[in-house]
C-alpha positions as a printed Julia matrix, in Angstrom:
206×3 Matrix{Float64}:
 -25.55  94.54   -70.17
 -25.91  97.43   -72.59
 -27.17  97.43   -76.2
 -23.66  97.09   -77.6
 -23.03  94.06   -75.39
 -26.3   92.47   -76.54
 -25.4   93.02   -80.2
 -21.95  91.51   -79.66
 -23.4   88.51   -77.87
 -25.92  87.97   -80.67
 -23.2   88.07   -83.29
 -21.13  85.41   -81.54
 -22.15  81.96   -82.72
 -21.07  78.72   -81.05
 -18.53  76.51   -82.84
 -19.87  74.03   -85.39
 -19.97  71.14   -82.94
 -22.85  69.09   -81.63
 -26.26  68.46   -83.2
 -27.63  72.01   -83.04
 -26.9   75.17   -85.02
 -28.06  78.73   -84.4
 -29.99  80.56   -87.1
 -28.37  83.9    -87.97
 -31.81  85.47   -88.59
 -34.06  84.11   -85.82
 -31.32  83.13   -83.3
 -33.18  79.85   -82.75
 -31.08  76.71   -82.25
 -32.25  73.8    -84.39
 -30.93  70.44   -85.6
 -28.59  71.1    -88.51
 -30.68  68.74   -90.69
 -33.44  71.36   -90.6
 -31.13  74.21   -91.55
 -29.02  75.47   -94.44
 -25.33  76.25   -94.22
 -23.72  79.15   -96.09
 -20.07  80.1    -96.48
 -18.15  82.98   -97.99
 -16.94  82.29  -101.49
 -14.6   84.26  -103.76
 -15.25  87.97  -103.56
 -17.09  87.39  -100.27
 -20.09  86.04  -102.12
 -22.63  84.13  -100.03
 -22.6   80.51  -101.22
 -25.18  77.88  -100.16
 -23.43  74.78   -98.82
 -26.28  72.29   -99.03
 -24.1   69.27   -98.26
 -22.45  71.06   -95.36
 -18.87  70.25   -96.32
 -17.4   73.4    -97.88
 -14.45  74.92   -96.02
 -14.89  78.06   -94.02
 -16.89  79.33   -91.11
 -20.51  78.32   -91.54
 -23.47  80.66   -91.36
 -26.65  78.74   -90.59
 -30.2   79.61   -91.51
 -33.5   77.88   -90.81
 -34.63  76.14   -94.01
 -37.57  78.44   -94.71
 -38.14  80.98   -97.41
 -39.51  83.6    -95.04
 -36.43  83.28   -92.84
 -34.18  83.77   -95.87
 -36.08  86.93   -96.79
 -35.74  88.15   -93.22
 -32.0   87.5    -93.27
 -31.62  89.39   -96.54
 -33.69  92.37   -95.47
 -32.02  92.75   -92.08
 -28.4   92.26   -93.08
 -27.98  89.0    -91.16
 -25.36  87.63   -93.55
 -23.26  90.78   -93.26
 -23.36  90.64   -89.46
 -22.54  86.92   -89.42
 -19.65  87.43   -91.84
 -18.42  90.45   -89.87
 -18.12  92.57   -92.98
 -19.57  93.34   -96.4
 -20.84  90.43   -98.48
 -22.08  89.9   -102.02
 -25.59  88.49  -102.2
 -26.5   86.73  -105.46
 -29.78  88.05  -106.86
 -30.89  84.46  -107.5
 -29.93  83.1   -104.09
 -33.34  81.61  -103.37
 -33.47  79.94  -106.79
 -29.98  78.51  -106.22
 -31.16  76.99  -102.95
 -34.31  75.48  -104.44
 -32.49  74.13  -107.51
 -29.71  72.75  -105.33
 -32.13  70.94  -103.02
 -33.96  69.42  -105.98
 -30.62  68.25  -107.36
 -29.8   66.72  -103.97
 -33.05  64.74  -104.04
 -32.37  63.56  -107.59
 -28.84  62.49  -106.67
 -30.02  60.58  -103.59
 -32.75  58.85  -105.59
 -30.14  57.91  -108.18
 -27.98  56.38  -105.46
 -30.97  54.46  -104.13
 -31.83  53.19  -107.62
 -28.28  52.01  -108.29
 -28.18  50.31  -104.9
 -31.4   48.44  -105.62
 -33.19  50.44  -102.93
 -35.66  52.3   -105.14
 -38.06  51.36  -107.89
 -40.4   53.42  -110.07
 -43.69  52.69  -111.77
 -47.17  51.63  -110.69
 -46.73  47.85  -110.92
 -43.25  47.57  -109.45
 -44.04  50.08  -106.74
 -47.24  48.28  -105.75
 -45.33  44.99  -105.53
 -42.84  46.55  -103.12
 -45.66  48.02  -101.05
 -47.42  44.68  -100.79
 -44.17  42.9    -99.94
 -43.47  45.32   -97.08
 -40.31  46.64   -98.71
 -41.33  50.32   -98.66
 -39.93  52.9    -96.27
 -40.7   56.04   -98.26
 -43.05  56.93  -101.09
 -41.91  59.63  -103.52
 -44.6   60.92  -105.86
 -44.52  63.44  -108.69
 -45.69  66.85  -107.57
 -47.53  67.3   -110.87
 -49.08  63.81  -110.87
 -52.82  63.29  -110.7
 -54.03  63.58  -107.1
 -56.56  60.83  -107.72
 -53.91  58.49  -109.15
 -51.54  59.25  -106.3
 -54.3   58.44  -103.8
 -55.16  55.15  -105.56
 -51.55  54.05  -105.42
 -51.83  53.58  -101.66
 -49.07  53.52   -99.1
 -50.57  56.32   -97.06
 -49.3   54.78   -93.84
 -45.8   55.62   -95.14
 -43.95  58.92   -95.22
 -44.84  60.54   -98.56
 -42.92  63.33  -100.28
 -43.81  65.21  -103.45
 -40.88  67.39  -104.42
 -40.02  66.65  -108.06
 -42.0   66.64  -111.29
 -42.81  63.45  -113.17
 -40.19  64.4   -115.78
 -37.53  64.86  -113.1
 -38.35  61.52  -111.49
 -38.41  59.85  -114.88
 -34.94  61.19  -115.67
 -33.56  59.49  -112.57
 -35.01  56.14  -113.64
 -34.33  56.39  -117.38
 -37.96  56.96  -118.31
 -39.94  59.76  -119.91
 -41.77  60.28  -116.65
 -42.48  58.58  -113.34
 -45.25  59.39  -110.88
 -44.58  56.79  -108.19
 -41.25  55.84  -106.62
 -40.85  53.5   -103.66
 -37.69  53.54  -101.55
 -36.72  50.88   -99.03
 -36.18  51.88   -95.37
 -32.69  53.07   -94.51
 -30.27  55.96   -94.61
 -31.02  56.96   -98.2
 -34.77  57.08   -97.57
 -34.15  59.17   -94.47
 -31.85  61.53   -96.38
 -34.38  61.98   -99.2
 -37.1   62.78   -96.71
 -34.93  65.35   -94.92
 -34.0   67.09   -98.19
 -37.67  67.14   -99.2
 -38.5   68.72   -95.87
 -35.88  71.43   -96.38
 -37.17  72.1    -99.9
 -40.76  72.31   -98.62
 -39.73  75.34   -96.58
 -38.96  77.19   -99.82
 -41.23  75.66  -102.46
 -44.89  75.29  -101.42
 -45.33  72.48  -103.96
 -42.75  70.35  -102.13
 -44.78  68.68   -99.41
 -44.3   65.94   -96.86
 -46.93  63.93   -95.06
 -46.91  60.8    -92.96
């Protein structure tokens, strides 16, 4: 197989079926939950499809800032799209802002479904009652206060500020949020993991 054949083989991506997707920059195959999907928008602009439902042929990228920079510097989007593309100058910011919005939306769904509560007292009551499946803490909250809250045997994510968490729960700020086990908790954790690949402040521990 010659160089041209190798290039052609690398440009051919498998159909969007099954649990794995191939990264257009690294060529690694990963679960789609750990990746970001992009599509071509009007004017062949690269559009992040964070929910994974926009029409069009998907271009998948590992959810990491360094991989995005690699894709941009090496023309991976142009090769995947088989032609010229328009790359927004704020593409990374769009991704980070979009992932934060996803986390806020999922927390809002959990709150309305009675699956999430904020505040020290209410959160501690849920912890003690065994109702907690995920602990969400403000990234700008006091480290000492976050440690005193407890729940360290649970998955813990810190992706949003206290003001952002407070907005979800109709408060000025919130440092501690407890989410019951289930699909929404799992989805919040996955989005926090994707965001952590771009924003160092967004962390996940367990």
